[in-house]
PyMOL Python script that loads the backbone (N, CA, C, O; Angstrom):
from pymol import cmd

cmd.read_pdbstr("""\
ATOM      1  N   UNK A   1      10.078  26.086  -6.957  1.00  0.00           N
ATOM      2  CA  UNK A   1       9.808  24.794  -6.356  1.00  0.00           C
ATOM      3  C   UNK A   1      10.703  24.525  -5.153  1.00  0.00           C
ATOM      4  O   UNK A   1      10.270  23.882  -4.197  1.00  0.00           O
ATOM      5  N   UNK A   2      11.916  24.996  -5.183  1.00  0.00           N
ATOM      6  CA  UNK A   2      12.855  24.687  -4.111  1.00  0.00           C
ATOM      7  C   UNK A   2      12.554  25.451  -2.834  1.00  0.00           C
ATOM      8  O   UNK A   2      13.144  25.163  -1.793  1.00  0.00           O
ATOM      9  N   UNK A   3      11.638  26.431  -2.891  1.00  0.00           N
ATOM     10  CA  UNK A   3      11.300  27.213  -1.706  1.00  0.00           C
ATOM     11  C   UNK A   3      10.205  26.577  -0.857  1.00  0.00           C
ATOM     12  O   UNK A   3       9.783  27.156   0.144  1.00  0.00           O
ATOM     13  N   UNK A   4       9.751  25.414  -1.241  1.00  0.00           N
ATOM     14  CA  UNK A   4       8.687  24.733  -0.501  1.00  0.00           C
ATOM     15  C   UNK A   4       9.262  24.170   0.796  1.00  0.00           C
ATOM     16  O   UNK A   4      10.298  23.506   0.805  1.00  0.00           O
ATOM     17  N   UNK A   5       8.563  24.453   1.882  1.00  0.00           N
ATOM     18  CA  UNK A   5       8.940  23.868   3.164  1.00  0.00           C
ATOM     19  C   UNK A   5       8.047  22.657   3.414  1.00  0.00           C
ATOM     20  O   UNK A   5       6.830  22.712   3.237  1.00  0.00           O
ATOM     21  N   UNK A   6       8.677  21.573   3.825  1.00  0.00           N
ATOM     22  CA  UNK A   6       7.939  20.334   4.068  1.00  0.00           C
ATOM     23  C   UNK A   6       7.941  20.002   5.555  1.00  0.00           C
ATOM     24  O   UNK A   6       8.969  20.132   6.220  1.00  0.00           O
ATOM     25  N   UNK A   7       6.796  19.575   6.078  1.00  0.00           N
ATOM     26  CA  UNK A   7       6.767  19.135   7.469  1.00  0.00           C
ATOM     27  C   UNK A   7       7.583  17.848   7.626  1.00  0.00           C
ATOM     28  O   UNK A   7       7.712  17.058   6.691  1.00  0.00           O
ATOM     29  N   UNK A   8       8.117  17.665   8.803  1.00  0.00           N
ATOM     30  CA  UNK A   8       8.959  16.497   9.073  1.00  0.00           C
ATOM     31  C   UNK A   8       8.263  15.184   8.771  1.00  0.00           C
ATOM     32  O   UNK A   8       8.894  14.245   8.284  1.00  0.00           O
ATOM     33  N   UNK A   9       6.953  15.105   9.058  1.00  0.00           N
ATOM     34  CA  UNK A   9       6.254  13.844   8.813  1.00  0.00           C
ATOM     35  C   UNK A   9       6.154  13.524   7.321  1.00  0.00           C
ATOM     36  O   UNK A   9       6.173  12.354   6.939  1.00  0.00           O
ATOM     37  N   UNK A  10       6.049  14.541   6.485  1.00  0.00           N
ATOM     38  CA  UNK A  10       6.004  14.307   5.042  1.00  0.00           C
ATOM     39  C   UNK A  10       7.374  13.868   4.521  1.00  0.00           C
ATOM     40  O   UNK A  10       7.461  12.985   3.668  1.00  0.00           O
ATOM     41  N   UNK A  11       8.421  14.471   5.024  1.00  0.00           N
ATOM     42  CA  UNK A  11       9.783  14.051   4.664  1.00  0.00           C
ATOM     43  C   UNK A  11       9.996  12.598   5.085  1.00  0.00           C
ATOM     44  O   UNK A  11      10.553  11.805   4.326  1.00  0.00           O
ATOM     45  N   UNK A  12       9.554  12.251   6.290  1.00  0.00           N
ATOM     46  CA  UNK A  12       9.721  10.882   6.786  1.00  0.00           C
ATOM     47  C   UNK A  12       8.947   9.882   5.927  1.00  0.00           C
ATOM     48  O   UNK A  12       9.449   8.794   5.643  1.00  0.00           O
ATOM     49  N   UNK A  13       7.740  10.237   5.516  1.00  0.00           N
ATOM     50  CA  UNK A  13       6.953   9.353   4.652  1.00  0.00           C
ATOM     51  C   UNK A  13       7.658   9.123   3.317  1.00  0.00           C
ATOM     52  O   UNK A  13       7.742   7.991   2.841  1.00  0.00           O
ATOM     53  N   UNK A  14       8.160  10.194   2.719  1.00  0.00           N
ATOM     54  CA  UNK A  14       8.836  10.057   1.426  1.00  0.00           C
ATOM     55  C   UNK A  14      10.119   9.244   1.569  1.00  0.00           C
ATOM     56  O   UNK A  14      10.440   8.434   0.700  1.00  0.00           O
ATOM     57  N   UNK A  15      10.854   9.456   2.662  1.00  0.00           N
ATOM     58  CA  UNK A  15      12.077   8.659   2.891  1.00  0.00           C
ATOM     59  C   UNK A  15      11.735   7.174   3.011  1.00  0.00           C
ATOM     60  O   UNK A  15      12.423   6.323   2.446  1.00  0.00           O
ATOM     61  N   UNK A  16      10.676   6.874   3.744  1.00  0.00           N
ATOM     62  CA  UNK A  16      10.269   5.476   3.911  1.00  0.00           C
ATOM     63  C   UNK A  16       9.886   4.870   2.566  1.00  0.00           C
ATOM     64  O   UNK A  16      10.273   3.745   2.252  1.00  0.00           O
ATOM     65  N   UNK A  17       9.120   5.625   1.772  1.00  0.00           N
ATOM     66  CA  UNK A  17       8.712   5.122   0.461  1.00  0.00           C
ATOM     67  C   UNK A  17       9.927   4.918  -0.446  1.00  0.00           C
ATOM     68  O   UNK A  17      10.007   3.917  -1.158  1.00  0.00           O
ATOM     69  N   UNK A  18      10.855   5.844  -0.423  1.00  0.00           N
ATOM     70  CA  UNK A  18      12.054   5.740  -1.257  1.00  0.00           C
ATOM     71  C   UNK A  18      12.895   4.530  -0.831  1.00  0.00           C
ATOM     72  O   UNK A  18      13.396   3.796  -1.683  1.00  0.00           O
ATOM     73  N   UNK A  19      13.050   4.322   0.460  1.00  0.00           N
ATOM     74  CA  UNK A  19      13.805   3.162   0.948  1.00  0.00           C
ATOM     75  C   UNK A  19      13.114   1.858   0.562  1.00  0.00           C
ATOM     76  O   UNK A  19      13.772   0.908   0.136  1.00  0.00           O
ATOM     77  N   UNK A  20      11.797   1.809   0.708  1.00  0.00           N
ATOM     78  CA  UNK A  20      11.048   0.606   0.308  1.00  0.00           C
ATOM     79  C   UNK A  20      11.189   0.368  -1.201  1.00  0.00           C
ATOM     80  O   UNK A  20      11.383  -0.765  -1.642  1.00  0.00           O
ATOM     81  N   UNK A  21      11.091   1.425  -1.967  1.00  0.00           N
ATOM     82  CA  UNK A  21      11.226   1.305  -3.420  1.00  0.00           C
ATOM     83  C   UNK A  21      12.595   0.752  -3.794  1.00  0.00           C
ATOM     84  O   UNK A  21      12.701  -0.160  -4.615  1.00  0.00           O
ATOM     85  N   UNK A  22      13.627   1.299  -3.196  1.00  0.00           N
ATOM     86  CA  UNK A  22      14.990   0.850  -3.508  1.00  0.00           C
ATOM     87  C   UNK A  22      15.227  -0.590  -3.086  1.00  0.00           C
ATOM     88  O   UNK A  22      16.042  -1.288  -3.690  1.00  0.00           O
ATOM     89  N   UNK A  23      14.525  -1.037  -2.059  1.00  0.00           N
ATOM     90  CA  UNK A  23      14.664  -2.406  -1.582  1.00  0.00           C
ATOM     91  C   UNK A  23      13.726  -3.365  -2.320  1.00  0.00           C
ATOM     92  O   UNK A  23      13.732  -4.569  -2.064  1.00  0.00           O
ATOM     93  N   UNK A  24      12.925  -2.822  -3.233  1.00  0.00           N
ATOM     94  CA  UNK A  24      11.993  -3.659  -3.979  1.00  0.00           C
ATOM     95  C   UNK A  24      10.799  -4.129  -3.172  1.00  0.00           C
ATOM     96  O   UNK A  24      10.219  -5.175  -3.465  1.00  0.00           O
ATOM     97  N   UNK A  25      10.427  -3.355  -2.149  1.00  0.00           N
ATOM     98  CA  UNK A  25       9.314  -3.773  -1.308  1.00  0.00           C
ATOM     99  C   UNK A  25       8.330  -2.641  -1.001  1.00  0.00           C
ATOM    100  O   UNK A  25       7.712  -2.618   0.063  1.00  0.00           O
ATOM    101  N   UNK A  26       8.194  -1.712  -1.936  1.00  0.00           N
ATOM    102  CA  UNK A  26       7.243  -0.619  -1.748  1.00  0.00           C
ATOM    103  C   UNK A  26       5.832  -1.179  -1.725  1.00  0.00           C
ATOM    104  O   UNK A  26       5.426  -1.916  -2.624  1.00  0.00           O
ATOM    105  N   UNK A  27       5.095  -0.822  -0.691  1.00  0.00           N
ATOM    106  CA  UNK A  27       3.725  -1.311  -0.562  1.00  0.00           C
ATOM    107  C   UNK A  27       2.733  -0.266  -1.067  1.00  0.00           C
ATOM    108  O   UNK A  27       3.040   0.924  -1.135  1.00  0.00           O
ATOM    109  N   UNK A  28       1.561  -0.729  -1.411  1.00  0.00           N
ATOM    110  CA  UNK A  28       0.493   0.170  -1.833  1.00  0.00           C
ATOM    111  C   UNK A  28       0.141   1.112  -0.682  1.00  0.00           C
ATOM    112  O   UNK A  28      -0.122   2.294  -0.902  1.00  0.00           O
ATOM    113  N   UNK A  29       0.136   0.599   0.516  1.00  0.00           N
ATOM    114  CA  UNK A  29      -0.203   1.426   1.679  1.00  0.00           C
ATOM    115  C   UNK A  29       0.782   2.578   1.845  1.00  0.00           C
ATOM    116  O   UNK A  29       0.373   3.711   2.099  1.00  0.00           O
ATOM    117  N   UNK A  30       2.064   2.299   1.706  1.00  0.00           N
ATOM    118  CA  UNK A  30       3.069   3.355   1.831  1.00  0.00           C
ATOM    119  C   UNK A  30       2.925   4.359   0.698  1.00  0.00           C
ATOM    120  O   UNK A  30       2.942   5.568   0.931  1.00  0.00           O
ATOM    121  N   UNK A  31       2.785   3.870  -0.518  1.00  0.00           N
ATOM    122  CA  UNK A  31       2.640   4.764  -1.669  1.00  0.00           C
ATOM    123  C   UNK A  31       1.402   5.647  -1.525  1.00  0.00           C
ATOM    124  O   UNK A  31       1.456   6.846  -1.802  1.00  0.00           O
ATOM    125  N   UNK A  32       0.297   5.061  -1.095  1.00  0.00           N
ATOM    126  CA  UNK A  32      -0.931   5.840  -0.906  1.00  0.00           C
ATOM    127  C   UNK A  32      -0.779   6.876   0.201  1.00  0.00           C
ATOM    128  O   UNK A  32      -1.270   7.998   0.074  1.00  0.00           O
ATOM    129  N   UNK A  33      -0.109   6.512   1.273  1.00  0.00           N
ATOM    130  CA  UNK A  33       0.101   7.456   2.379  1.00  0.00           C
ATOM    131  C   UNK A  33       0.897   8.669   1.912  1.00  0.00           C
ATOM    132  O   UNK A  33       0.575   9.805   2.259  1.00  0.00           O
ATOM    133  N   UNK A  34       1.935   8.418   1.124  1.00  0.00           N
ATOM    134  CA  UNK A  34       2.749   9.524   0.605  1.00  0.00           C
ATOM    135  C   UNK A  34       1.916  10.393  -0.332  1.00  0.00           C
ATOM    136  O   UNK A  34       1.931  11.619  -0.218  1.00  0.00           O
ATOM    137  N   UNK A  35       1.199   9.774  -1.246  1.00  0.00           N
ATOM    138  CA  UNK A  35       0.404  10.544  -2.200  1.00  0.00           C
ATOM    139  C   UNK A  35      -0.684  11.361  -1.499  1.00  0.00           C
ATOM    140  O   UNK A  35      -0.931  12.509  -1.866  1.00  0.00           O
ATOM    141  N   UNK A  36      -1.323  10.780  -0.507  1.00  0.00           N
ATOM    142  CA  UNK A  36      -2.353  11.511   0.242  1.00  0.00           C
ATOM    143  C   UNK A  36      -1.747  12.708   0.975  1.00  0.00           C
ATOM    144  O   UNK A  36      -2.336  13.789   0.995  1.00  0.00           O
ATOM    145  N   UNK A  37      -0.583  12.516   1.572  1.00  0.00           N
ATOM    146  CA  UNK A  37       0.085  13.598   2.297  1.00  0.00           C
ATOM    147  C   UNK A  37       0.553  14.697   1.340  1.00  0.00           C
ATOM    148  O   UNK A  37       0.451  15.882   1.656  1.00  0.00           O
ATOM    149  N   UNK A  38       1.058  14.308   0.188  1.00  0.00           N
ATOM    150  CA  UNK A  38       1.481  15.288  -0.813  1.00  0.00           C
ATOM    151  C   UNK A  38       0.277  16.101  -1.272  1.00  0.00           C
ATOM    152  O   UNK A  38       0.353  17.327  -1.365  1.00  0.00           O
ATOM    153  N   UNK A  39      -0.823  15.433  -1.557  1.00  0.00           N
ATOM    154  CA  UNK A  39      -2.035  16.110  -2.012  1.00  0.00           C
ATOM    155  C   UNK A  39      -2.522  17.111  -0.968  1.00  0.00           C
ATOM    156  O   UNK A  39      -2.862  18.245  -1.302  1.00  0.00           O
ATOM    157  N   UNK A  40      -2.554  16.695   0.279  1.00  0.00           N
ATOM    158  CA  UNK A  40      -3.003  17.587   1.356  1.00  0.00           C
ATOM    159  C   UNK A  40      -2.078  18.788   1.496  1.00  0.00           C
ATOM    160  O   UNK A  40      -2.543  19.914   1.679  1.00  0.00           O
ATOM    161  N   UNK A  41      -0.780  18.557   1.412  1.00  0.00           N
ATOM    162  CA  UNK A  41       0.185  19.655   1.550  1.00  0.00           C
ATOM    163  C   UNK A  41       0.066  20.616   0.373  1.00  0.00           C
ATOM    164  O   UNK A  41       0.111  21.833   0.555  1.00  0.00           O
ATOM    165  N   UNK A  42      -0.086  20.080  -0.820  1.00  0.00           N
ATOM    166  CA  UNK A  42      -0.243  20.926  -2.009  1.00  0.00           C
ATOM    167  C   UNK A  42      -1.502  21.783  -1.905  1.00  0.00           C
ATOM    168  O   UNK A  42      -1.482  22.968  -2.235  1.00  0.00           O
ATOM    169  N   UNK A  43      -2.589  21.181  -1.448  1.00  0.00           N
ATOM    170  CA  UNK A  43      -3.832  21.932  -1.285  1.00  0.00           C
ATOM    171  C   UNK A  43      -3.670  23.040  -0.249  1.00  0.00           C
ATOM    172  O   UNK A  43      -4.169  24.149  -0.437  1.00  0.00           O
ATOM    173  N   UNK A  44      -2.972  22.739   0.845  1.00  0.00           N
ATOM    174  CA  UNK A  44      -2.749  23.740   1.891  1.00  0.00           C
ATOM    175  C   UNK A  44      -1.904  24.904   1.373  1.00  0.00           C
ATOM    176  O   UNK A  44      -2.092  26.050   1.782  1.00  0.00           O
ATOM    177  N   UNK A  45      -0.983  24.600   0.479  1.00  0.00           N
ATOM    178  CA  UNK A  45      -0.121  25.636  -0.093  1.00  0.00           C
ATOM    179  C   UNK A  45      -0.754  26.343  -1.287  1.00  0.00           C
ATOM    180  O   UNK A  45      -0.289  27.406  -1.699  1.00  0.00           O
ATOM    181  N   UNK A  46      -1.811  25.760  -1.842  1.00  0.00           N
ATOM    182  CA  UNK A  46      -2.425  26.307  -3.032  1.00  0.00           C
ATOM    183  C   UNK A  46      -1.558  26.115  -4.262  1.00  0.00           C
ATOM    184  O   UNK A  46      -1.533  26.954  -5.162  1.00  0.00           O
ATOM    185  N   UNK A  47      -0.848  24.994  -4.285  1.00  0.00           N
ATOM    186  CA  UNK A  47       0.063  24.690  -5.383  1.00  0.00           C
ATOM    187  C   UNK A  47      -0.376  23.418  -6.094  1.00  0.00           C
ATOM    188  O   UNK A  47      -1.094  22.599  -5.521  1.00  0.00           O
ATOM    189  N   UNK A  48       0.059  23.249  -7.354  1.00  0.00           N
ATOM    190  CA  UNK A  48      -0.209  21.981  -8.034  1.00  0.00           C
ATOM    191  C   UNK A  48       0.479  20.819  -7.312  1.00  0.00           C
ATOM    192  O   UNK A  48       1.635  20.919  -6.900  1.00  0.00           O
ATOM    193  N   UNK A  49      -0.253  19.726  -7.171  1.00  0.00           N
ATOM    194  CA  UNK A  49       0.282  18.557  -6.471  1.00  0.00           C
ATOM    195  C   UNK A  49       1.574  18.068  -7.107  1.00  0.00           C
ATOM    196  O   UNK A  49       2.512  17.710  -6.396  1.00  0.00           O
ATOM    197  N   UNK A  50       1.637  18.047  -8.423  1.00  0.00           N
ATOM    198  CA  UNK A  50       2.818  17.525  -9.108  1.00  0.00           C
ATOM    199  C   UNK A  50       4.062  18.362  -8.776  1.00  0.00           C
ATOM    200  O   UNK A  50       5.159  17.814  -8.658  1.00  0.00           O
ATOM    201  N   UNK A  51       3.901  19.673  -8.627  1.00  0.00           N
ATOM    202  CA  UNK A  51       5.050  20.513  -8.267  1.00  0.00           C
ATOM    203  C   UNK A  51       5.552  20.192  -6.866  1.00  0.00           C
ATOM    204  O   UNK A  51       6.757  20.143  -6.621  1.00  0.00           O
ATOM    205  N   UNK A  52       4.621  19.977  -5.960  1.00  0.00           N
ATOM    206  CA  UNK A  52       4.994  19.640  -4.581  1.00  0.00           C
ATOM    207  C   UNK A  52       5.668  18.266  -4.550  1.00  0.00           C
ATOM    208  O   UNK A  52       6.676  18.079  -3.869  1.00  0.00           O
ATOM    209  N   UNK A  53       5.106  17.311  -5.288  1.00  0.00           N
ATOM    210  CA  UNK A  53       5.690  15.974  -5.318  1.00  0.00           C
ATOM    211  C   UNK A  53       7.119  15.996  -5.870  1.00  0.00           C
ATOM    212  O   UNK A  53       8.016  15.365  -5.311  1.00  0.00           O
ATOM    213  N   UNK A  54       7.322  16.723  -6.963  1.00  0.00           N
ATOM    214  CA  UNK A  54       8.657  16.787  -7.564  1.00  0.00           C
ATOM    215  C   UNK A  54       9.662  17.427  -6.608  1.00  0.00           C
ATOM    216  O   UNK A  54      10.794  16.958  -6.482  1.00  0.00           O
ATOM    217  N   UNK A  55       9.247  18.491  -5.943  1.00  0.00           N
ATOM    218  CA  UNK A  55      10.136  19.167  -5.001  1.00  0.00           C
ATOM    219  C   UNK A  55      10.462  18.270  -3.810  1.00  0.00           C
ATOM    220  O   UNK A  55      11.598  18.245  -3.337  1.00  0.00           O
ATOM    221  N   UNK A  56       9.464  17.536  -3.330  1.00  0.00           N
ATOM    222  CA  UNK A  56       9.678  16.627  -2.204  1.00  0.00           C
ATOM    223  C   UNK A  56      10.666  15.529  -2.574  1.00  0.00           C
ATOM    224  O   UNK A  56      11.601  15.251  -1.823  1.00  0.00           O
ATOM    225  N   UNK A  57      10.461  14.910  -3.720  1.00  0.00           N
ATOM    226  CA  UNK A  57      11.364  13.847  -4.153  1.00  0.00           C
ATOM    227  C   UNK A  57      12.784  14.380  -4.322  1.00  0.00           C
ATOM    228  O   UNK A  57      13.750  13.721  -3.938  1.00  0.00           O
ATOM    229  N   UNK A  58      12.904  15.556  -4.889  1.00  0.00           N
ATOM    230  CA  UNK A  58      14.225  16.157  -5.057  1.00  0.00           C
ATOM    231  C   UNK A  58      14.869  16.423  -3.699  1.00  0.00           C
ATOM    232  O   UNK A  58      16.052  16.145  -3.506  1.00  0.00           O
ATOM    233  N   UNK A  59      14.092  16.959  -2.762  1.00  0.00           N
ATOM    234  CA  UNK A  59      14.619  17.263  -1.435  1.00  0.00           C
ATOM    235  C   UNK A  59      15.108  16.003  -0.725  1.00  0.00           C
ATOM    236  O   UNK A  59      16.176  16.005  -0.114  1.00  0.00           O
ATOM    237  N   UNK A  60      14.324  14.928  -0.808  1.00  0.00           N
ATOM    238  CA  UNK A  60      14.682  13.693  -0.115  1.00  0.00           C
ATOM    239  C   UNK A  60      15.840  12.996  -0.816  1.00  0.00           C
ATOM    240  O   UNK A  60      16.800  12.589  -0.163  1.00  0.00           O
ATOM    241  N   UNK A  61      15.764  12.858  -2.102  1.00  0.00           N
ATOM    242  CA  UNK A  61      16.787  12.100  -2.832  1.00  0.00           C
ATOM    243  C   UNK A  61      18.088  12.871  -2.954  1.00  0.00           C
ATOM    244  O   UNK A  61      19.158  12.264  -2.923  1.00  0.00           O
ATOM    245  N   UNK A  62      18.033  14.193  -3.092  1.00  0.00           N
ATOM    246  CA  UNK A  62      19.248  14.999  -3.181  1.00  0.00           C
ATOM    247  C   UNK A  62      19.948  15.037  -1.823  1.00  0.00           C
ATOM    248  O   UNK A  62      21.175  14.952  -1.755  1.00  0.00           O
ATOM    249  N   UNK A  63      19.185  15.164  -0.757  1.00  0.00           N
ATOM    250  CA  UNK A  63      19.773  15.174   0.583  1.00  0.00           C
ATOM    251  C   UNK A  63      20.463  13.841   0.864  1.00  0.00           C
ATOM    252  O   UNK A  63      21.521  13.802   1.491  1.00  0.00           O
ATOM    253  N   UNK A  64      19.853  12.745   0.395  1.00  0.00           N
ATOM    254  CA  UNK A  64      20.451  11.414   0.580  1.00  0.00           C
ATOM    255  C   UNK A  64      21.785  11.297  -0.154  1.00  0.00           C
ATOM    256  O   UNK A  64      22.735  10.710   0.364  1.00  0.00           O
ATOM    257  N   UNK A  65      21.852  11.851  -1.344  1.00  0.00           N
ATOM    258  CA  UNK A  65      23.076  11.790  -2.144  1.00  0.00           C
ATOM    259  C   UNK A  65      24.194  12.596  -1.498  1.00  0.00           C
ATOM    260  O   UNK A  65      25.364  12.228  -1.606  1.00  0.00           O
ATOM    261  N   UNK A  66      23.847  13.693  -0.824  1.00  0.00           N
ATOM    262  CA  UNK A  66      24.846  14.523  -0.162  1.00  0.00           C
ATOM    263  C   UNK A  66      25.327  13.891   1.136  1.00  0.00           C
ATOM    264  O   UNK A  66      26.488  14.045   1.514  1.00  0.00           O
ATOM    265  N   UNK A  67      24.436  13.182   1.815  1.00  0.00           N
ATOM    266  CA  UNK A  67      24.747  12.668   3.147  1.00  0.00           C
ATOM    267  C   UNK A  67      25.431  11.403   3.063  1.00  0.00           C
ATOM    268  O   UNK A  67      25.774  10.817   4.089  1.00  0.00           O
TER     269      UNK A  67
END
""", "prot")
cmd.dss("prot")
cmd.show_as("cartoon", "prot")
cmd.util.cbc("prot")
cmd.orient("prot")
């Protein structure tokens, strides 16, 4: 899972969703945009969507904890 490369726009979407979530203001539009992008990326990679989503969240949230 950790070998997945994510495009910058997908990382940016997940960061925005995570920031909105932490601030208590996550919108349906933001959540849907992230889920749609994850689904498209997973399909392009031929991987299960849930694996891509978990790796993305780990990449964004772990990088935030380090920075």
